[in-house]
C-alpha positions in Angstrom: 0.0 0.0 0.0 2.0 3.0 -1.2 1.3 6.6 -0.8 -2.0 7.8 -2.3 -2.7 4.4 -3.7 -4.9 1.6 -2.5 -4.1 -2.1 -3.0 -7.3 -4.1 -2.2 -5.6 -7.4 -2.1 -2.9 -6.1 0.3 -5.7 -4.5 2.4 -7.6 -7.7 2.7 -4.5 -9.7 3.5 -3.3 -7.3 6.2 -6.9 -7.2 7.7 -6.9 -11.0 7.8 -3.4 -11.2 9.5 -4.4 -8.4 12.0 -7.4 -10.3 13.1 -6.1 -13.9 13.0 -2.4 -13.6 13.6 -1.8 -10.2 15.3 1.5 -11.2 16.8 3.1 -12.1 13.5 1.5 -9.1 11.7 2.6 -6.4 14.2 6.1 -7.9 14.5 6.7 -7.4 10.8 4.5 -4.3 10.3 6.0 -1.4 8.4 5.9 1.5 10.9 7.2 4.4 8.6 6.5 5.5 5.1 4.2 8.5 5.4 0.9 9.4 7.0 -1.2 8.9 3.8 -1.1 5.1 4.0 -2.7 4.6 7.5 -5.2 7.4 6.9 -6.3 5.7 3.6 -6.5 2.4 5.4 -8.6 3.9 8.2 -11.0 5.4 5.7 -11.2 2.0 3.9 -12.4 0.4 7.2 -14.8 3.3 7.6 -16.3 2.7 4.1 -16.6 -1.1 4.8 -18.3 -0.5 8.1 -20.5 2.1 6.7 -21.7 -0.2 3.9 -22.6 -2.9 6.4 -24.7 -0.4 8.5 -26.2 1.0 5.3 -27.3 -2.4 4.2 -28.8 -3.1 7.6 -30.7 0.2 7.4 -31.9 -0.5 3.9 -33.3 -3.9 4.9 -34.6 -2.6 8.2 -32.4 -4.9 10.2 -31.9 -3.6 13.7 -28.3 -3.6 14.8 -26.3 -1.4 17.1 -26.0 1.7 15.0 -27.4 0.3 11.8 -27.7 3.2 9.4 -27.9 5.8 12.1 -25.0 8.1 13.2 -26.1 10.9 15.4 -28.9 12.8 13.5 -27.8 11.3 10.2 -29.6 8.5 8.6 -29.0 6.2 5.6 -26.5 7.5 3.1 -25.7 10.6 5.1 -24.8 8.3 8.0 -22.6 6.3 5.6 -20.7 9.5 4.7 -20.5 10.6 8.3 -19.0 7.3 9.6 -16.2 7.5 7.0 -15.3 11.0 8.1 -15.6 10.1 11.8 -13.4 7.0 11.2 -10.6 9.2 9.7 -10.8 11.8 12.5 -11.1 9.2 15.3 -8.0 7.3 13.9 -6.0 10.5 14.1 -7.2 11.2 17.6 -6.8 7.6 18.6 -3.2 7.6 17.5 -2.6 10.5 20.0 -4.1 8.4 22.8 -2.0 5.5 21.7 1.1 7.7 21.8 0.3 8.4 25.5 -0.2 4.7 26.3 3.0 3.8 24.4 5.0 6.5 26.1 3.8 5.4 29.5 4.7 1.9 28.7 8.2 2.9 27.5 7.5 2.2 23.8 7.7 4.2 20.6 6.4 7.7 21.0 6.6 8.8 17.3 3.1 9.7 15.9 3.3 7.8 12.6 4.0 4.3 14.0 1.1 4.8 16.5 -1.2 6.0 13.7 -0.3 2.9 11.7 -1.1 0.6 14.6 -4.3 2.5 15.2 -5.4 2.1 11.6 -4.7 -1.6 11.7 -6.7 -2.0 14.9 -9.8 -0.6 13.0 -10.0 -4.1 11.3 -12.3 -4.9 14.2 -14.9 -2.3 13.1 -16.4 -4.3 10.2 -16.5 -7.4 12.4 -18.3 -5.6 15.1 -20.8 -4.2 12.6 -21.6 -7.6 11.3 -22.1 -9.2 14.7 -24.1 -6.2 16.0 -26.9 -7.7 13.9 -27.4 -10.1 16.8 -29.1 -7.2 18.6 -32.1 -8.0 16.3 -32.4 -11.4 18.0 -31.8 -10.4 21.6 -30.4 -7.2 23.1 -28.6 -9.1 25.9 -27.0 -11.4 23.3 -25.9 -8.3 21.4 -24.3 -6.8 24.5 -22.5 -10.0 25.3 -21.1 -10.3 21.8 -20.0 -6.6 21.9 -18.2 -7.4 25.1 -16.4 -10.4 23.6 -15.4 -8.3 20.6 -14.1 -5.6 22.9 -11.9 -8.1 24.7 -10.7 -9.4 21.4 -9.8 -5.8 20.5 -7.7 -5.5 23.7 -5.9 -8.8 22.8 -5.0 -7.4 19.4 -4.0 -4.0 20.9 -1.6 -5.9 23.2 0.4 -7.2 20.2 0.3 -3.8 18.6 1.8 -2.2 21.6 4.4 -4.9 22.4 5.4 -6.2 18.9 5.1 -3.0 16.8 5.7 -0.2 19.3 8.1 -2.2 21.5 6.4 -1.4 24.8 7.3 -3.1 28.0 5.2 -6.2 28.4 4.5 -5.8 32.1 3.5 -2.1 31.7 1.1 -3.0 28.8 -0.5 -5.8 30.7 -1.2 -3.5 33.6 -2.8 -0.9 31.3 -4.9 -3.3 29.4 -6.1 -5.1 32.5 -7.4 -1.7 33.6 -9.1 -1.2 30.3 -10.7 -4.6 30.5 -12.1 -3.8 33.9 -13.6 -0.5 32.5 -15.3 -2.5 29.7 -16.8 -5.0 32.2 -18.2 -2.1 34.3 -19.7 -0.5 31.1 -21.2 -3.9 30.2 -22.8 -4.2 33.7 -24.2 -0.6 33.4 -25.6 -1.4 30.0 -27.2 -4.6 31.2 -28.7 -2.7 34.2 -30.0 0.1 31.9 -31.6 -2.4 29.5 -33.1 -4.3 32.3 -34.8 -1.2 33.7 -36.1 -0.3 30.2 -37.5 -3.8 29.8 -39.3 -3.5 33.2 -40.7 -0.1 32.2 -42.0 -1.6 28.9 -43.5 -4.6 30.7 -45.2 -2.4 33.3 -46.6 -0.1 30.5 -47.9 -3.2 28.7 -49.6 -4.5 31.9 -51.2 -1.1 32.6 -52.6 -0.8 29.0 -54.1 -4.3 29.3 -55.7 -3.5 32.6 -57.2 -0.3 31.2 -58.6 -2.2 28.3 -60.2 -4.7 30.7 -61.8 -1.9 32.7 
């Protein structure tokens, strides 16, 4: 993937390696060569993710974020998610610089941006599995939690293998991140449980009113 060009075959191969063999991929990943490559790669993931959500919206398949991004709907949401992915990758790289620096790893912006762009391979996977929200909201939350933990696992190799961070420091940071994800999951489950109770109470009240 050279500057201002896009190699689809290379993109697919790198995505596959990132998801299935992150240790090997990040150990041999090119960390310099210009900012254009990782930004193009990030936008490619945004396009792919946006297409999945757009298809869900078109066929009225309920998923977490299917076709809706803020106030935007359908094609506008598709455009917005591409822009948001490019911006979030640039900001995410800054956060990764802070993590990498605290773990005594590479503090240069470009390597961190390249790792961040590669991590976005999880986005289309998350978009596909979020369709499970259509079947059951709790199943959707659990699958989201599993994918989040998988993301942390990939992030570990990005920090250790590509950015040369200290393994012990990375483990400490990522354990903390995992705890935060678990807490967010519990809060989400509690919130959804309250909403289900409210809906069931409303249904009972409407049935009682009809009987009277």
